[in-house]
N, C-alpha and C positions, 0 to 999 in steps of 0.2 A: 503494499500499497502506500503511496508516494505523500511526502508532507501536506502536498497540494491537498488531499484527500480527506487528510486526517483536520485538516486545518479547515476544510471545508463542514467535515462530519460537526465538527468541534461547534460553529457557525449555526448550525443546524439544530443541534442540542440546546444551545442556550436559547432558542427560542420555544422548548416547550415548555408546556408548564411542571410548575414547581410534582407534581403526581405523576406526570408520565415521564421525568426528568427520572424518579425516585424506582418506579418501573423499568425504567430502561438499566439503571443502577443493578437494580437485584436480579435481572436476566442475569447481565455481563458475569456480575459475583457468583452465580452457580454454575454458571461457563466455566467460570475460572476456576471454579471449588473441582471441579473435575479431572483437572490436573494434578491437582494435590492429593489425591486418593492417595498415591505411592508414598510420599512423603507422611500421613496423617500413621500409615501403614508401619513405616521405619520407626517413627517417633513411638508409637503405640508396643511396636516390639520390644524398646531401647529401653523404654522403663519397664515393660514385668522382666529385662535380663537385670536391670538395676536393682528392683523388689526383690527379684531372687535371689539376689545376691547378699541385701541388705539382711535375708531374712536367713542364711546359709550362714551366717559369716563374716563372708568371702569379702563383705565391706562393709565401713563405717559411715554415719550419719555422726557431722560436725556440725553446730550451729554458725547459719552465716555471719554473724557479728567475729567469731574465731578465727576466722580468715581475717576479719578488717584487722585486728588488734595484733598482729603476728607483721 
């Protein structure tokens, strides 16, 4: 998509009603969320891995304030 096309779209978006802009934003967000499913799953897996490590005694939890004092 060329910059002129993006500029044209931006100008058209500015002419939309607030409700229509909100709907457009919602549609764009839903569309962009589809690509993040792999990232979401990777984060979920990492969280599960870390919780298991803590429960198994393989990792320890430190308060965030401890890091600030060092």
